[in-house]
MARNUDREN-572202 format. One record per atom (N, C-alpha, C): residue in three letters; y, z, x negated. Coordinates in steps of 0.05 Angstrom, whole numbers, plus 32768, in hexadecimal, padded with zeros to 4 digits. Example, Ala and Ser with C-alpha at 12.3 -4.5 7.8 and 13.67 -1.06 7.14 Angstrom:
2
ALA7F8E809C7EF8 ALA7FA6809C7F0A ALA7FBE809C7EF8 SER7FD3808E7EFF SER7FEB808F7EEF SER8001809D7EFE 
***
This chain:
156
MET90F98AE972A4 MET90DC8AE9729E MET90D98ACD728A SER90D08AC7727C SER90C98AC1726C SER90C58AA5726A LYS90C18A8A7253 LYS90C38A727261 LYS90A58A647268 SER909B8A7A725A SER90718A7D7261 SER90718A787280 LEU90748A917286 LEU906E8AA372A0 LEU90788A8472AD ILE90918A8272AB ILE909D8A6A72C9 ILE908A8A5872C7 ILE90868A4E72AE ILE90718A2E72AB ILE905A8A3B72C1 TYR90458A4C72AE TYR90328A5572BF TYR903B8A5C72DC LEU904C8A6A72EE LEU90498A687303 LEU904E8A4D730F LEU90608A3E7306 LEU90668A1B7317 LEU904B8A0C7309 LEU90388A0E72F7 LEU90248A037302 LEU900F8A0D730E LEU90118A2D7317 LEU90048A3A7323 LEU90038A307345 VAL90208A307348 VAL90238A277368 VAL90198A0E736F PRO901B8A007365 PRO900F89E47374 PRO8FEE89E6736A ILE8FE189EF7360 ILE8FC989EB7357 ILE8FBE89FF7374 MET8FCB8A1B7378 MET8FC28A29738E MET8FC58A1873AA LEU8FE18A0773A8 LEU8FE589F773C5 LEU8FC989E073C5 ALA8FBE89D373AA ALA8FB589BE73AE ALA8F8F89C773BB ASN8F8F89E473B3 ASN8F7089F073B2 ASN8F7389F073CF SER8F8C89FC73DF SER8F818A077403 SER8F8389E27408 CYS8F8B89D77404 CYS8F8689BA7415 CYS8F6389B9741E LYS8F5B89B7740A LYS8F4689B97406 LYS8F3A89CA7426 THR8F4189E67435 THR8F3A89E9744C THR8F4189E1746F PHE8F5989D0745E PHE8F4E89B3747E PHE8F3C8998747F GLU8F3289A1746F GLU8F1C89897464 GLU8EFF8990747E ASN8F0289B8748D ASN8EEA89B67497 ASN8EF889AE74BD ILE8F0989B074B8 ILE8F1389B374DD ILE8F10899774F1 GLU8F00899F7507 GLU8EF889877517 GLU8EF789957534 ILE8EFE897A753D ILE8F08896E7556 ILE8EF48975755F LYS8EE98978757A LYS8ECC897D757F LYS8ECD8967759B GLY8EE28968759F GLY8EDD896275C2 GLY8EF7896875DC VAL8EEE895C75EE VAL8F09896B7605 VAL8EF1897C761C GLU8F08898A7627 GLU8EE8898E764A GLU8F1089A0765A ASN8F0A8999766C ASN8F1E89AC7680 ASN8F2D89997682 ILE8F3589837693 ILE8F4A89727691 ILE8F5D897B76A8 ARG8F76898176AB ARG8F8A898376C4 ARG8F95896876C4 PHE8F9D896B76D9 PHE8FB9894D76DB PHE8FCC895A76E3 HIS8FDA895476DD HIS8FFB896776DE HIS9014895076F0 GLY9012893776E9 GLY9021892976F8 GLY9028890176EA ILE902E88FE76F1 ILE903788DB76EB ILE905888D476EB GLU906888DA76D8 GLU908588CF76D3 GLU908888B776C7 ASP90A288A576D0 ASP909D888F76C8 ASP907C887D76BD ASN90808883769E ASN90708869768F ASN905288807685 PHE905D889F768E PHE904E88B87680 PHE903E88C27696 VAL902188CB7687 VAL901388D7769B VAL900988F6768E TYR9009890D769A TYR90128923768F TYR8FFA89377699 PHE8FEE893C768B PHE8FD6894E768F PHE8FD78967767D SER8FBD89777676 SER8FB4898A766C SER8F8F89887665 VAL8F8E898D7642 VAL8F6D898C7640 VAL8F6989A87638 GLY8F4D89A5762A GLY8F4789BE7623 GLY8F4589B27609 LEU8F4989B675ED LEU8F3F89A975DD LEU8F2D89C075CF GLN8F1F89B275C7 GLN8EFE89C275B5 GLN8F0789C67598 VAL8F0C89D37589 VAL8F1389D17570 VAL8F0689EB7559 SER8EFC89E07540 SER8EF389EA7530 SER8F0389F7751F ASN8F048A067517 ASN8F158A0E74FA ASN8F038A1874EA PRO8EF08A1E74D2 PRO8EE58A3274C8 PRO8EF28A3474BA SER8F118A3174AD SER8F1B8A387493 SER8F2F8A477497 GLY8F3A8A5B7481 GLY8F458A717489 GLY8F628A697488 LEU8F738A4E748E LEU8F858A407490 LEU8F928A4074AF SER8F9D8A4C74BD SER8FA58A4674D9 SER8FB78A2F74D1 PHE8FBB8A2074E7 PHE8FDA8A1174E5 PHE8FD48A047508 LYS8FEC89F3750B LYS8FF789E37519 LYS8FEB89CC7522 ILE8FED89BD7531 ILE8FE489A07544 ILE90038990754E LYS900B897F7531 LYS9030897C753A LYS902D8964753D GLU901A8950753C GLU901D8938754A GLU8FFB892C7554 VAL9000891C7572 VAL8FE98910756E VAL8FEA88F57579 ASN8FE688E9756C ASN8FE288CF757E ASN8FC488BE757C LEU8FBD88B77596 LEU8FA488AF759D LEU8FA2889175B0 LYS8F93888575A8 LYS8F98886B75B8 LYS8F7D886D75C9 THR8F84886A75E1 THR8F6F887575FA THR8F6488607608 VAL8F4888517603 VAL8F36884A7612 VAL8F2888527624 ALA8F2B884C763F ALA8F2188587651 ALA8F098844765E ASP8EF388437664 ASP8EDE88377669 ASP8EDF88177665 GLY8EE8880F7641 GLY8EEB87FB763C GLY8F0B87F77642 ASP8F1287FC7652 ASP8F3287F27653 ASP8F5288067643 TYR8F5A87FB7632 TYR8F708805762C TYR8F80880B763C VAL8F898832763F VAL8F9E883D764F VAL8FAE88437644 GLY8FB788417623 GLY8FCF884D7616 GLY8FCE886B7606 THR8FDA886C75F9 THR8FE2888075E7 THR8FDE889D75F2 LEU8FD588B275E8 LEU8FCF88D275F0 LEU8FE688D775DC GLN8FF388E775DA GLN900A88F375CF GLN9006891775DA CYS9005892575C6 CYS901A894375CB CYS902D895075D8 ASN9030895D75E4 ASN904B896E75EB ASN905B897675DC ASP904D899275CF ASP904D89AA75C6 ASP903D89AB75B0 ASP904689B5759C ASP904189C17581 ASP902389D6758A ILE900489D87579 ILE900089E77587 ILE8FE889F3756D ARG8FED8A0E756E ARG8FE68A267559 ARG8FC48A257554 ILE8FBB8A1C7543 ILE8F9D8A217544 ILE8F9B8A3B7537 SER8F898A517537 SER8F848A617527 SER8F718A627517 SER8F6B8A6E74F9 SER8F5B8A6774E9 SER8F3D8A7C74E8 ARG8F218A6674D9 ARG8F108A7B74E8 ARG8F098A7C7507 CYS8F0F8A65751C CYS8F108A5C7535 CYS8EF98A447536 ASP8EE68A51754D ASP8ED78A2B7566 ASP8EDA8A397578 SER8EFD8A317581 SER8F018A3475A6 SER8F0C8A1D75B9 VAL8F1B8A2475C9 VAL8F1A8A1075D9 VAL8F388A1375DB TYR8F4E89FD75D5 TYR8F6E8A0A75DD TYR8F7089F575EB THR8F8489F975FB THR8F8F89EE7620 THR8FAB89E57611 VAL8FB589C5760F VAL8FC789AB75FC VAL8FD089A5761C ALA8FE889A6761C ALA8FF78998762F ALA8FFB8976761D MET8FF28964762E MET8FFF8945761A MET900489377639 SER8FFE8920762E SER9011890C763A SER900788EB7632 LEU8FFA88E57644 LEU8FF088C27647 LEU900288B07647 GLN901188A97631 GLN902388907637 GLN901E8872763A LEU901F88667655 LEU900F88537656 LEU901888387652 SER900088257646 SER9007880A7636 SER901C87FA7648 ASN901087F97661 ASN901A87E37679 ASN901787FD768F ILE903087FB769D ILE9034880F76B9 ILE901D880176CC PHE901D87E376CF PHE900B87DC76E1 PHE8FEA87E276DF THR8FE987D876C9 THR8FC887D876BD THR8FC087F576BA GLY8FCB880176A5 GLY8FD2881776AD GLY8FCB882F76BC ALA8FDB882476DC ALA8FDA883976EB ALA8FB988297702 GLY8FB288107701 GLY8F9988087704 GLY8F82881576FC THR8F8A881676DE THR8F71881E76D9 THR8F67884876D9 LEU8F87885076E2 LEU8F85886476DF LEU8F78886B76FF TYR8F7C88617715 TYR8F7A88607729 TYR8F5888597732 ARG8F4A884B7720 ARG8F2D88437722 ARG8F2488537717 ILE8F2A885F76FE ILE8F22887C76F4 ILE8F1E88907709 SER8F3B889A771B SER8F3488AB772B SER8F2288AB773B ARG8F1888997740 ARG8F0088917756 ARG8EE4889C7749 GLN8EE188997732 GLN8ECF88957728 GLN8EC188B5771D HIS8EAF88C47717 HIS8EA188DF7713 HIS8EA588E576F0 GLU8E9E88D176E4 GLU8EA388D876C9 GLU8EB588B976B9 VAL8EB888BA76A9 VAL8EC488A87698 VAL8EBD88AC767E LYS8EBC88907672 LYS8EB48891764E LYS8EC888887645 LEU8ED788A07637 LEU8EF4889A7621 LEU8EED889C760A GLU8F0288857600 GLU8EF9888475E9 GLU8F1C888B75D7 VAL8F1F889A75C2 VAL8F3A889C75BE VAL8F3B889675A1 LYS8F40888E758F LYS8F4E888B756D LYS8F6D88887572 GLY8F7488967558 GLY8F86889B754A GLY8F8588B07532 TYR8F9988B9753D TYR8F9288DB7521 TYR8FAA88EA7535 ILE8FA08903752D ILE8FAA8927752E ILE8FBC89387511 ARG8FD9892B7512 ARG8FE2893D74F4 ARG8FDE895D74F6 ILE8FE6896774EF ILE8FDE897D74E7 ILE8FEE899674CD ARG8FFA89A674D8 ARG900B89AE74C2 ARG900289D674C3 SER900489DE74A3 SER900A89FD749C SER90108A027492 PHE90288A0B748A PHE903F8A12747A PHE904B89F57473 LEU904689FA7454 LEU904989DD7448 LEU903F89C77447 LEU902189CE7455 LEU900989BA7456 LEU900589A77468 ALA9004898E746B ALA8FFB897B747B ALA8FE08971747E LYS8FE089687490 LYS8FC1894B748F LYS8FC1894174A5 LYS8FB6892B74A5 LYS8FBA891C74BD LYS8F98891374C0 ILE8F8E892074D0 ILE8F70891A74D9 ILE8F67890374E7 ASP8F5D88F074E1 ASP8F5488D674F7 ASP8F3C88DC7509 ILE8F4388D7751F ILE8F3188D87537 ILE8F2988BF7541 ASN8F1588BE753E ASN8F05889C7558 ASN8EEF88B2755E LYS8EF388BA7571 LYS8EDE88C77589 LYS8ED188B975A8 SER8EBC88B575AD SER8EB788B175D0 SER8EA888C875DB GLN8EB288CE75F3 GLN8EA888E8760C GLN8EAA88E1761D VAL8E9B88E3762D VAL8E9588DC7645 VAL8E9F88F77652 VAL8EA988F7765F VAL8EBA89097674 VAL8EC18910768B GLU8EBB89257699 GLU8EC1892476B6 GLU8EDA892C76C1 VAL8EE4891076D4 VAL8EFA890676D9 VAL8F09891C76F7 PRO8F1C892876EF PRO8F21893E76FE PRO8F2A8931771A LYS8F318945772A LYS8F32893A774A LYS8F4F89397744 ILE8F6A89277750 ILE8F7E8927775E ILE8F898936776D ARG8F9D89497773 ARG8F9B89547787 ARG8FC78957778C 
***
């Protein structure tokens, strides 16, 4: 290969990668539904949620990290974390079931808040933090600042 072709290819790859980063801009986390309680162990509450994700881009990706500070009815509860990587398909608007854990900030106040919430029919949840996504060599951190009224699942 000639030197000019090698230089051309070395310049073309970063330009193509930079252009493909633009496809991450349209991703939207719309909300949650279908909360299912799995259990409490030590300082963690385990549950799964249906995460509504809109990905109109042609790039599929994985949710690699979730770090969301959680407030329920004005009381800080703890930090939401994702237990598994979730693969989001390209050009989709669907609900993905995600296993999550809530690390309580304080076992006593957190447990008291969770008990109070379990007696209500609906609760206003506020989450603030980030979700980190990755597709091949590209990565992006999506800042989340959402508030939503959710139905409290029955604990059996």
